[in-house]
N, C-alpha and C positions, 0 to 999 in steps of 0.2 A: 585293865580291861580295854578291849578295842570294840568299836561298833562297826559292823559290816552290813551293808544293804544288799540283799539278794533279789534278783529278778529272774523269774521262771517264765520263759517264752515257749510257745508251741507245745510240743509233747511234754516238756518238763513241767509246764504249768498244769497240764492235765493230770500228770502223775502226782504232783504235790497237792493239787487242789486249790492253789492260790497263785498269784502272779508276783507279788512283792511281799517281802518279809525282812525285818531287821533282826540281827543277832548280836548279842554281846558275847565275846569270846575272850579267853585269857590272852595276855600279851604273848606274842610268839606263836599264835595259832596258825595252822596251815590249812590249805584247801581240804585236806583229808579230815581235819578236825571240824571244819564247817560242814562237810558232807555228813559226818557222824551226827552233828547237832541237828541237821535237817531231818535225819532219820529218827532221832529221839523226839523232836518237837512237832514235825509236820508229816513225814511219810517214811515209814519203815521200808516200804516198797522202793522208794527212790534210793535210799542208802544201800539196800541189798543189791538192787539192780546195777548201780554204778560200781560198787565194789567187786561184783562178780563178773562185770563186763556184759551183762544182759541188756543194760540200758547204756547207751552211748550218747553223751551230750558234748557239744562244743562249749568250752568254758572261756569266758572273757573276764579279765580283771581290769577295771578302768578302761575298757575298750580294746585291750590287747589280748590276743589269744594266749592261753596258758594250758599246757598239757601235763604239768608235773603236779601231782597231788601233794608233794612236799613244799610247794610254793608258799612262802610265808606271807600272811596277810598283814595289812597295816590298818590303823584306825581310819575310818572314812572310806575304805575301799568299797567299790560297787562291783559285785560279782554276778555275771549273767550266765545262766544255763539255758542252752537252746539246742534244738535239733540240728545236727550238722547238715550242711548242704550236700546234696547227692547229685551226681552227674547222671546222664542217661541218654 
């Protein structure tokens, strides 16, 4: 098992209803697995929105942007979901 800390900022926190949560995932888990777990434990709306593209969040793992849902997580990773910056 691996332990991952998730942080939900801005709109992500509004959708999930909390800002910090820890998850235990099986060894070899990916961002996709984490998002599924978020849907099962915290917010089905978050999971369905992300997977269908209705909700778009910038994702950072240990401070680095990640855009591949097949990104493999490691024990102790910190995953941040936040609203992407918009120009204008």
